[in-house]
SESE-312121 format. One record per residue (C-alpha): x, y, z; chain; residue number from 1; residue in three letters. Coordinates in steps of 0.05 Angstrom, whole numbers. Example, Ala and Ser with C-alpha at 12.3 -4.5 7.8 and 13.67 -1.06 7.14 Angstrom:
// residues 2
((246 -90 156) 'A' 1 'ala')
((273 -21 143) 'A' 2 'ser')
//
This chain:
// residues 321
((-1202 40 3555) 'A' 1 'met')
((-1129 21 3536) 'A' 2 'thr')
((-1118 -55 3526) 'A' 3 'gln')
((-1052 -89 3547) 'A' 4 'ile')
((-1038 -144 3495) 'A' 5 'leu')
((-995 -201 3506) 'A' 6 'arg')
((-935 -205 3459) 'A' 7 'ala')
((-952 -272 3432) 'A' 8 'asp')
((-981 -289 3357) 'A' 9 'lys')
((-1052 -267 3380) 'A' 10 'ala')
((-1032 -202 3411) 'A' 11 'gly')
((-983 -183 3355) 'A' 12 'ile')
((-1035 -199 3302) 'A' 13 'thr')
((-1086 -154 3342) 'A' 14 'gln')
((-1039 -97 3352) 'A' 15 'ala')
((-1020 -99 3276) 'A' 16 'ala')
((-1096 -98 3258) 'A' 17 'ala')
((-1105 -37 3304) 'A' 18 'leu')
((-1046 -1 3271) 'A' 19 'leu')
((-1077 -16 3200) 'A' 20 'arg')
((-1143 8 3220) 'A' 21 'ser')
((-1112 79 3242) 'A' 22 'gly')
((-1107 68 3317) 'A' 23 'ala')
((-1048 86 3362) 'A' 24 'val')
((-1012 28 3398) 'A' 25 'val')
((-953 26 3446) 'A' 26 'ala')
((-901 -29 3435) 'A' 27 'phe')
((-833 -44 3465) 'A' 28 'gly')
((-766 -37 3427) 'A' 29 'thr')
((-694 -52 3452) 'A' 30 'glu')
((-689 26 3469) 'A' 31 'thr')
((-755 51 3501) 'A' 32 'val')
((-831 37 3487) 'A' 33 'tyr')
((-853 71 3423) 'A' 34 'gly')
((-921 101 3410) 'A' 35 'leu')
((-938 73 3342) 'A' 36 'gly')
((-984 94 3286) 'A' 37 'gly')
((-989 79 3213) 'A' 38 'asp')
((-936 129 3183) 'A' 39 'ala')
((-971 131 3116) 'A' 40 'thr')
((-1037 154 3148) 'A' 41 'asn')
((-1036 227 3170) 'A' 42 'ala')
((-1094 220 3215) 'A' 43 'glu')
((-1061 166 3253) 'A' 44 'ala')
((-998 204 3257) 'A' 45 'val')
((-1040 266 3281) 'A' 46 'ala')
((-1067 217 3336) 'A' 47 'ala')
((-996 208 3359) 'A' 48 'ile')
((-984 280 3368) 'A' 49 'phe')
((-1051 290 3403) 'A' 50 'his')
((-1037 229 3452) 'A' 51 'ala')
((-970 256 3471) 'A' 52 'lys')
((-987 328 3469) 'A' 53 'gln')
((-928 337 3425) 'A' 54 'arg')
((-911 399 3380) 'A' 55 'pro')
((-926 384 3308) 'A' 56 'arg')
((-859 414 3286) 'A' 57 'phe')
((-822 358 3320) 'A' 58 'asn')
((-812 301 3271) 'A' 59 'pro')
((-823 228 3283) 'A' 60 'leu')
((-781 164 3268) 'A' 61 'ile')
((-808 114 3220) 'A' 62 'cys')
((-795 41 3240) 'A' 63 'his')
((-788 -15 3187) 'A' 64 'tyr')
((-776 -91 3195) 'A' 65 'asp')
((-718 -86 3146) 'A' 66 'ser')
((-666 -43 3116) 'A' 67 'ala')
((-689 -61 3046) 'A' 68 'glu')
((-758 -33 3062) 'A' 69 'arg')
((-733 29 3095) 'A' 70 'ala')
((-686 44 3036) 'A' 71 'phe')
((-745 41 2988) 'A' 72 'arg')
((-769 106 3018) 'A' 73 'gln')
((-708 147 3030) 'A' 74 'val')
((-643 157 2988) 'A' 75 'val')
((-588 117 3018) 'A' 76 'ala')
((-517 132 2998) 'A' 77 'asp')
((-457 88 3010) 'A' 78 'glu')
((-447 116 3081) 'A' 79 'arg')
((-518 95 3098) 'A' 80 'ala')
((-512 24 3069) 'A' 81 'leu')
((-446 16 3108) 'A' 82 'arg')
((-475 37 3176) 'A' 83 'val')
((-542 0 3167) 'A' 84 'ala')
((-499 -63 3150) 'A' 85 'ala')
((-460 -52 3215) 'A' 86 'ala')
((-514 -30 3264) 'A' 87 'phe')
((-586 -52 3237) 'A' 88 'trp')
((-627 -83 3264) 'A' 89 'pro')
((-608 -38 3327) 'A' 90 'gly')
((-613 27 3366) 'A' 91 'pro')
((-592 73 3306) 'A' 92 'leu')
((-635 123 3268) 'A' 93 'thr')
((-615 152 3202) 'A' 94 'leu')
((-636 216 3174) 'A' 95 'val')
((-639 213 3098) 'A' 96 'leu')
((-673 250 3039) 'A' 97 'pro')
((-742 230 3023) 'A' 98 'arg')
((-754 191 2959) 'A' 99 'gln')
((-798 226 2910) 'A' 100 'ala')
((-853 174 2916) 'A' 101 'glu')
((-847 163 2991) 'A' 102 'cys')
((-917 143 3015) 'A' 103 'pro')
((-902 168 3088) 'A' 104 'val')
((-947 225 3109) 'A' 105 'ala')
((-912 293 3108) 'A' 106 'leu')
((-938 306 3179) 'A' 107 'leu')
((-893 246 3203) 'A' 108 'thr')
((-830 283 3182) 'A' 109 'gly')
((-856 352 3202) 'A' 110 'ala')
((-859 372 3129) 'A' 111 'gly')
((-785 365 3117) 'A' 112 'leu')
((-748 340 3057) 'A' 113 'asp')
((-716 286 3101) 'A' 114 'thr')
((-743 226 3140) 'A' 115 'leu')
((-715 192 3203) 'A' 116 'ala')
((-715 116 3192) 'A' 117 'val')
((-695 57 3238) 'A' 118 'arg')
((-699 -19 3238) 'A' 119 'val')
((-709 -37 3315) 'A' 120 'pro')
((-672 -100 3344) 'A' 121 'arg')
((-728 -124 3388) 'A' 122 'his')
((-761 -189 3362) 'A' 123 'pro')
((-832 -166 3383) 'A' 124 'val')
((-825 -98 3350) 'A' 125 'ala')
((-797 -133 3286) 'A' 126 'leu')
((-855 -183 3285) 'A' 127 'ala')
((-906 -126 3293) 'A' 128 'leu')
((-877 -85 3238) 'A' 129 'leu')
((-877 -146 3191) 'A' 130 'glu')
((-948 -161 3210) 'A' 131 'ala')
((-970 -89 3198) 'A' 132 'ala')
((-939 -88 3130) 'A' 133 'gly')
((-924 -13 3132) 'A' 134 'arg')
((-878 37 3165) 'A' 135 'pro')
((-898 55 3235) 'A' 136 'val')
((-881 123 3263) 'A' 137 'ala')
((-866 117 3336) 'A' 138 'ala')
((-840 168 3384) 'A' 139 'pro')
((-830 148 3455) 'A' 140 'ser')
((-895 127 3490) 'A' 141 'ala')
((-899 183 3544) 'A' 142 'asn')
((-928 253 3545) 'A' 143 'arg')
((-884 299 3511) 'A' 144 'ser')
((-823 325 3550) 'A' 145 'gly')
((-831 277 3605) 'A' 146 'gln')
((-788 215 3621) 'A' 147 'val')
((-788 160 3568) 'A' 148 'ser')
((-818 93 3588) 'A' 149 'pro')
((-783 28 3592) 'A' 150 'thr')
((-839 -18 3615) 'A' 151 'cys')
((-914 -25 3604) 'A' 152 'val')
((-929 7 3673) 'A' 153 'arg')
((-892 71 3653) 'A' 154 'his')
((-935 77 3587) 'A' 155 'val')
((-998 66 3627) 'A' 156 'met')
((-980 116 3679) 'A' 157 'asp')
((-978 169 3622) 'A' 158 'gly')
((-1023 144 3569) 'A' 159 'leu')
((-1078 102 3596) 'A' 160 'ala')
((-1144 119 3564) 'A' 161 'gly')
((-1111 160 3510) 'A' 162 'arg')
((-1088 104 3463) 'A' 163 'ile')
((-1117 40 3438) 'A' 164 'ala')
((-1068 -13 3466) 'A' 165 'ala')
((-1002 -30 3496) 'A' 166 'val')
((-965 -93 3467) 'A' 167 'leu')
((-928 -119 3529) 'A' 168 'asp')
((-860 -132 3505) 'A' 169 'ser')
((-824 -135 3571) 'A' 170 'gly')
((-770 -87 3600) 'A' 171 'arg')
((-726 -50 3547) 'A' 172 'cys')
((-655 -75 3544) 'A' 173 'glu')
((-618 -10 3523) 'A' 174 'val')
((-662 36 3563) 'A' 175 'gly')
((-649 100 3526) 'A' 176 'ile')
((-672 123 3456) 'A' 177 'glu')
((-634 107 3391) 'A' 178 'ser')
((-573 146 3364) 'A' 179 'thr')
((-594 194 3310) 'A' 180 'val')
((-546 205 3254) 'A' 181 'leu')
((-560 258 3198) 'A' 182 'asp')
((-534 233 3131) 'A' 183 'leu')
((-573 276 3090) 'A' 184 'ser')
((-513 328 3078) 'A' 185 'gly')
((-440 324 3058) 'A' 186 'thr')
((-418 311 3128) 'A' 187 'leu')
((-449 261 3177) 'A' 188 'pro')
((-478 296 3237) 'A' 189 'val')
((-496 269 3304) 'A' 190 'leu')
((-565 297 3321) 'A' 191 'leu')
((-576 254 3385) 'A' 192 'arg')
((-529 207 3423) 'A' 193 'pro')
((-563 143 3440) 'A' 194 'gly')
((-558 67 3442) 'A' 195 'gly')
((-500 63 3392) 'A' 196 'val')
((-438 96 3417) 'A' 197 'ala')
((-406 155 3378) 'A' 198 'ile')
((-339 122 3381) 'A' 199 'glu')
((-368 59 3346) 'A' 200 'asp')
((-397 103 3291) 'A' 201 'leu')
((-337 138 3280) 'A' 202 'glu')
((-297 75 3270) 'A' 203 'ala')
((-345 60 3215) 'A' 204 'cys')
((-352 128 3181) 'A' 205 'leu')
((-294 170 3204) 'A' 206 'gly')
((-305 238 3238) 'A' 207 'pro')
((-376 257 3256) 'A' 208 'ile')
((-398 329 3272) 'A' 209 'glu')
((-439 342 3334) 'A' 210 'arg')
((-506 375 3324) 'A' 211 'gly')
((-534 420 3380) 'A' 212 'gly')
((-596 421 3424) 'A' 213 'ala')
((-642 477 3397) 'A' 214 'gly')
((-616 474 3327) 'A' 215 'ala')
((-670 468 3271) 'A' 216 'ala')
((-705 402 3286) 'A' 217 'leu')
((-684 347 3237) 'A' 218 'arg')
((-704 290 3283) 'A' 219 'ser')
((-736 273 3351) 'A' 220 'pro')
((-697 287 3416) 'A' 221 'gly')
((-670 357 3399) 'A' 222 'gln')
((-715 397 3442) 'A' 223 'met')
((-676 434 3494) 'A' 224 'val')
((-720 414 3551) 'A' 225 'ser')
((-740 340 3548) 'A' 226 'his')
((-742 276 3590) 'A' 227 'tyr')
((-760 321 3651) 'A' 228 'ala')
((-784 292 3719) 'A' 229 'pro')
((-826 340 3759) 'A' 230 'arg')
((-767 350 3809) 'A' 231 'leu')
((-713 401 3786) 'A' 232 'pro')
((-648 363 3768) 'A' 233 'val')
((-579 385 3790) 'A' 234 'arg')
((-521 355 3749) 'A' 235 'leu')
((-448 337 3768) 'A' 236 'asn')
((-462 339 3843) 'A' 237 'ala')
((-403 331 3887) 'A' 238 'glu')
((-445 338 3951) 'A' 239 'thr')
((-517 320 3964) 'A' 240 'val')
((-563 359 4009) 'A' 241 'ala')
((-607 325 4060) 'A' 242 'asp')
((-670 345 4020) 'A' 243 'asp')
((-644 323 3954) 'A' 244 'glu')
((-655 255 3919) 'A' 245 'ala')
((-592 222 3893) 'A' 246 'leu')
((-581 193 3826) 'A' 247 'leu')
((-514 156 3838) 'A' 248 'ala')
((-463 127 3791) 'A' 249 'phe')
((-403 90 3822) 'A' 250 'gly')
((-389 98 3895) 'A' 251 'leu')
((-449 136 3919) 'A' 252 'ala')
((-444 203 3955) 'A' 253 'leu')
((-464 207 4026) 'A' 254 'pro')
((-531 241 4043) 'A' 255 'gly')
((-598 255 4011) 'A' 256 'gly')
((-665 232 4028) 'A' 257 'cys')
((-668 174 3981) 'A' 258 'cys')
((-620 148 3924) 'A' 259 'arg')
((-623 105 3863) 'A' 260 'phe')
((-557 70 3837) 'A' 261 'gln')
((-550 71 3761) 'A' 262 'leu')
((-487 28 3766) 'A' 263 'ser')
((-445 13 3824) 'A' 264 'ala')
((-392 -13 3776) 'A' 265 'ala')
((-393 53 3735) 'A' 266 'gly')
((-416 13 3677) 'A' 267 'asp')
((-448 64 3624) 'A' 268 'ser')
((-490 7 3590) 'A' 269 'ser')
((-519 -15 3656) 'A' 270 'glu')
((-531 57 3673) 'A' 271 'ala')
((-567 73 3608) 'A' 272 'ala')
((-613 15 3617) 'A' 273 'ala')
((-633 42 3687) 'A' 274 'arg')
((-632 119 3676) 'A' 275 'leu')
((-709 129 3661) 'A' 276 'phe')
((-730 82 3713) 'A' 277 'glu')
((-684 118 3761) 'A' 278 'gly')
((-711 186 3746) 'A' 279 'leu')
((-781 161 3751) 'A' 280 'arg')
((-769 127 3819) 'A' 281 'trp')
((-729 186 3846) 'A' 282 'leu')
((-784 236 3822) 'A' 283 'asp')
((-843 194 3861) 'A' 284 'ala')
((-801 175 3922) 'A' 285 'asp')
((-767 241 3928) 'A' 286 'gly')
((-833 281 3923) 'A' 287 'ala')
((-866 232 3976) 'A' 288 'arg')
((-806 247 4024) 'A' 289 'leu')
((-808 323 4010) 'A' 290 'gly')
((-744 327 3967) 'A' 291 'ala')
((-729 395 3938) 'A' 292 'ala')
((-695 365 3875) 'A' 293 'gly')
((-653 308 3843) 'A' 294 'ile')
((-576 312 3849) 'A' 295 'ala')
((-540 272 3799) 'A' 296 'val')
((-467 249 3802) 'A' 297 'met')
((-418 262 3749) 'A' 298 'pro')
((-417 209 3691) 'A' 299 'ile')
((-360 208 3639) 'A' 300 'pro')
((-380 212 3568) 'A' 301 'asp')
((-346 148 3546) 'A' 302 'ala')
((-387 91 3517) 'A' 303 'gly')
((-462 106 3530) 'A' 304 'leu')
((-445 162 3577) 'A' 305 'gly')
((-449 215 3524) 'A' 306 'leu')
((-522 193 3509) 'A' 307 'ala')
((-537 191 3586) 'A' 308 'ile')
((-510 260 3598) 'A' 309 'asn')
((-551 287 3538) 'A' 310 'asp')
((-614 262 3572) 'A' 311 'arg')
((-596 290 3638) 'A' 312 'leu')
((-576 358 3609) 'A' 313 'gln')
((-645 363 3576) 'A' 314 'arg')
((-678 341 3642) 'A' 315 'ala')
((-644 394 3677) 'A' 316 'ser')
((-657 448 3628) 'A' 317 'ala')
((-710 504 3644) 'A' 318 'pro')
((-779 478 3630) 'A' 319 'arg')
((-817 505 3569) 'A' 320 'gly')
((-752 508 3528) 'A' 321 'gly')
//
């Protein structure tokens, strides 16, 4: 049975003890709920892959309670120090070379010579990481390839009975996963757009190359088919059929059997926070109403729009990719 723990001192202490014992515990961050395990314990990391039914060639992000602790286990150059000072704690993951004595299990990083590291902004997550006293590997707390969770109910819908506990940290503020920036090479490469806009990163670092879906996996979130509801997803819809559910942005199109508004004001931050909730709601309500699919209105790439469109493109990709 999966316990739901309150995010108070007792609940955080219990969740930390479970992590140290090798158990798998879900917890909230500012982005989405993560499925945490002791990153230095290969058996605990394997339990994450098993609970999610996740391919083991897909690396995990290690979470730390401070940049200082993260940078003891990876090689941080001047660029990494600069962006960490600007965006940590926060929704940014850095891919950096592993230190020679890094204690993180090789399975956590899928056997690569790099490691994806992050310091989350959520106070409950930081308190849990401090109490656990070790890096915590934590992909999103959902079955692999499905829509990411932004509240406890979403976690329980997919993982109840498969994990030890969920630390109830409330709803996630950002609502989409962290931006992943690869600084392991000469040029910085954006592997996954996310909660930190690319424009803000380029203001800090200068030009950043874009990595592509389906390239060699250096971080989570690069699978071509991901974040997928059960109903098929159609992007950039200019009309909506009567048997489609509508994911709206701005002034909603007429038609459809049901709709979910991401942001009537066309605000990309509001839309990002509501994206996964909207996909889940339309998938359930649309199926109940006999919808043939989900139609998505166009969303500009500005701000967090790039990250939203990245998730939607993966959600619409052929399944099994």
